C-alpha positions in Angstrom: -26.7 49.8 23.1 -29.0 47.7 25.1 -32.5 47.7 23.7 -35.3 49.1 25.8 -38.2 48.4 23.5 -40.6 45.9 25.1 -43.5 44.3 23.3 -46.9 45.5 24.6 -45.4 48.6 26.2 -43.8 50.4 23.3 -45.5 52.0 20.4 -44.0 53.5 17.3 -45.3 57.0 16.5 -44.5 58.7 13.2 -44.6 62.1 15.0 -41.6 61.1 17.2 -38.4 62.1 15.5 -34.9 61.5 16.8 -33.4 64.7 18.2 -29.7 64.6 17.4 -27.5 66.2 20.1 -24.3 67.8 18.7 -20.9 67.0 20.2 -20.6 68.8 23.5 -24.3 69.8 23.3 -26.0 70.0 26.8 -29.7 69.3 27.3 -31.3 71.8 29.7 -34.7 73.2 30.6 -35.1 76.8 29.7 -38.3 78.8 29.0 -40.3 75.8 30.1 -39.0 73.5 27.4 -36.0 71.3 26.6 -33.3 73.1 24.8 -29.8 72.0 23.6 -27.0 74.4 24.5 -24.4 74.3 21.7 -20.7 74.4 22.2 -20.8 78.1 21.4 -23.3 78.7 24.2 -26.4 79.1 21.9 -29.5 77.4 23.3 -31.6 75.7 20.5 -35.2 74.8 21.3 -36.2 71.2 20.7 -39.9 71.7 20.8 -40.2 69.1 23.6 -41.6 69.7 27.1 -40.5 67.5 30.0 -37.3 66.4 31.6 -34.1 65.5 29.8 -33.1 62.0 30.7 -29.8 62.0 28.9 -28.1 61.4 25.5 -27.9 57.9 24.1 -26.1 57.2 20.8 -26.0 60.9 20.1 -29.8 61.3 20.5 -31.8 63.0 23.2 -34.0 61.0 25.5 -36.6 62.8 27.4 -39.5 62.1 29.7 -42.8 63.9 30.5 -46.4 63.1 31.5 -45.4 59.4 31.9 -44.1 59.1 28.3 -40.4 58.2 27.6 -39.3 59.3 24.1 -36.1 58.4 22.3 -33.6 57.5 21.2 -34.8 57.2 17.6 -38.5 57.1 17.0 -39.4 54.9 20.0 -42.0 56.1 22.5 -42.9 54.2 25.8 -46.0 55.0 27.7 -46.7 54.5 31.4 -43.1 55.3 32.5 -42.6 56.6 36.1 -38.8 56.8 36.3 -36.0 56.6 33.7 -32.2 56.9 33.7 -29.8 57.0 30.7 -26.7 54.8 31.0 -23.6 54.1 28.9 -25.5 51.2 27.3 -29.0 52.6 26.9 -32.0 53.5 29.1 -33.2 51.7 32.3 -36.8 52.6 33.2 -39.7 51.6 35.4 -43.3 51.4 34.3 -46.5 52.0 36.3 -46.9 48.3 37.4 -43.4 48.5 39.0 -41.7 46.4 36.3 -38.1 47.6 35.6 -36.5 47.2 32.2 -32.7 47.5 32.2 -30.5 49.0 29.6 -28.6 45.7 29.2 -31.7 44.1 27.6 -32.3 41.5 30.3 -35.6 40.1 31.4 -37.9 42.7 32.9 -37.8 42.6 36.8 -40.9 43.1 38.9 -40.3 45.3 41.9 -42.3 46.8 44.8 -39.6 49.4 45.2 -39.0 52.7 43.3 -36.3 52.9 40.7 -33.9 55.6 42.0 -30.7 55.1 40.0 -29.2 53.1 37.2 -25.8 52.5 35.7 -24.4 50.4 32.9 -24.5 47.1 34.9 -26.6 47.9 38.0 -29.7 49.6 39.1 -31.0 50.7 42.6 -34.5 50.6 44.1 -35.8 52.1 47.3 -38.6 50.8 49.5 -39.6 52.1 52.9 -36.3 53.9 53.1 -34.2 50.9 52.3 -31.9 50.7 49.2 -31.4 47.5 47.2 -28.7 47.1 44.5 -29.6 44.9 41.6 -26.7 43.4 39.6 -25.5 40.2 38.0 -25.4 38.4 41.4 -28.9 39.3 42.3 -30.3 41.9 44.8 -28.1 43.2 47.6 -29.2 45.5 50.4 -27.0 48.6 50.8 -26.1 49.2 54.4 -26.2 53.0 55.0 -24.5 54.1 58.2 -22.1 52.0 60.1 -23.5 53.0 63.5 -27.0 51.9 62.8 -28.2 55.4 62.1 -31.0 55.8 59.6 -30.5 59.2 58.0 -32.9 59.9 55.1 -31.4 59.2 51.7 -31.4 62.4 49.6 -29.6 61.2 46.4 -28.4 58.0 44.7 -26.1 57.9 41.7 -25.0 54.8 39.8 -22.2 54.3 37.2 -20.3 51.4 35.8 -19.4 49.3 38.9 -20.1 52.1 41.4 -23.0 53.4 43.4 -23.0 56.7 45.5 -25.5 57.4 48.2 -26.0 60.7 50.0 -27.8 60.4 53.3 -27.8 63.1 55.9 -24.5 64.8 55.5 -22.6 61.7 54.5 -21.7 60.5 51.0 -21.0 56.7 50.8 -19.5 54.7 48.0 -20.4 51.0 47.1 -19.1 48.6 44.5 -21.2 46.5 42.2 -21.5 43.8 44.9 -23.0 46.2 47.4 -19.9 46.4 49.6 -19.2 49.8 51.0 -15.8 51.0 49.7 -15.5 54.5 51.3 -17.2 57.8 52.0 -16.8 61.3 53.5 -18.7 64.1 55.2 -20.2 67.0 53.1 -20.6 67.7 49.4 -24.0 66.0 49.0 -24.8 67.9 45.8 -23.0 65.6 43.4 -22.9 63.6 40.2 -21.1 60.3 39.4 -19.5 59.9 36.0 -21.0 57.2 33.8 -17.8 55.2 33.9 -18.0 55.1 37.7 -14.5 56.6 38.1 -15.1 60.2 39.3 -17.6 61.8 41.7 -18.1 65.6 41.3 -19.5 67.3 44.3 -20.3 70.6 45.9 -21.8 71.7 49.2 -25.6 71.9 49.3 -27.4 75.1 50.3 -27.8 73.9 53.9 -24.1 72.9 54.1 -23.1 76.4 52.8 -25.4 77.9 55.5 -23.4 75.9 58.1 -20.1 77.4 56.9 -18.9 75.0 54.1 -17.4 77.2 51.5 -18.8 77.1 47.9 -16.8 75.4 45.3 -16.5 72.3 43.1 -14.3 69.2 43.7 -13.6 66.0 41.7 -13.1 62.9 43.8 -11.2 60.0 42.2 -12.9 56.9 43.6 -10.0 54.5 43.0 -7.3 56.6 44.6 -9.4 58.5 47.2 -7.8 61.8 46.1 -9.7 65.0 45.7 -8.9 67.9 43.3 -10.7 71.3 43.5 -12.0 73.0 40.4 -12.4 76.7 40.1 -16.0 77.9 39.3 -17.9 81.1 40.0 -21.0 81.0 42.2 -22.6 78.2 44.2 -23.3 74.9 42.4 -27.0 74.0 42.6 -26.9 71.0 40.3 -24.4 68.8 38.5 -24.6 66.3 35.6 -22.4 64.4 33.2 -22.8 64.4 29.4 -20.4 61.7 28.3 -16.9 62.5 29.8 -17.8 66.2 30.3 -19.2 67.6 33.6 -21.8 70.3 33.4 -22.3 72.5 36.5 -25.3 74.8 37.1 -24.3 77.7 39.5 -26.4 80.4 41.1 -25.2 83.9 41.9 -27.1 87.1 42.5 -30.4 85.7 41.2 -28.9 84.5 37.8 -27.8 81.0 36.8 -24.8 80.0 34.8 -24.1 76.8 32.9 -20.5 75.7 32.9 -18.9 72.8 31.2 -15.8 71.1 32.5 -13.4 68.6 31.0 -11.3 67.3 33.9 -10.4 70.6 35.7 -10.6 72.9 32.7 -14.0 74.7 32.7 -15.7 77.3 30.5 -19.0 79.1 30.8 -21.5 78.2 28.2 -24.6 80.2 29.1 -25.8 82.7 31.7 -29.5 83.0 32.4 -30.5 86.3 34.2 -34.0 85.0 34.9 -32.6 82.3 37.3 -34.9 79.6 35.8 -32.3 77.5 33.9 -32.3 73.9 35.1 -30.6 70.6 34.1 -33.7 68.5 34.7 
């Protein structure tokens, strides 16, 4: 795992203890605190309040009030954005400096960190997106017709970046070259290995007639496979090689976990407050 401890920014606190996430455990926000939903559907409170960033080396990483905690007993103050990757955590501190999971030299930036993968990260400034990789920064060209639709989501995995702008989803490689895209399905999540993009229609797309449902798009082959779920997907995330889907139906929310196209319900929350972040 790439280290993200930086001298002068990181302090060790005896009160911060590693929170181990069991196999197939899913971090969620429920009852205003971070809980870990077990494989049998039982939510276990962690005692932490904030936003789950992800799971690194089997340990929970979370962020709240500008403090990034985990993995282990590491705590970093003054953090304004953080993303868990296959190799660690990439984060940005209050002065704009970005520390990547690969353990490279910190990078000063005037832009906002909006996504990170194992080998790249993306910043946004004045509506423009910049991909930072081994070959230096590259601007991502959104829209082939010169349009400037507002970017609503950015996802990064190993060697792949996905951008949702307007009603278009675009795919880029690690060099910043656009490799494809399609209309619709802007509620999505890119797998950490950069191979699969899971997507579903947003609320506005459903209002325009796009039918609810979940699909898995294979980026290399360009093929799509539909996945059977109940309710409308409102958020998606990956925990390792498993996809977790948060759906909403009749005022309640349901957490479903999928391995490829096989899905099972983990937890239903009748209060409708369950969230992935």
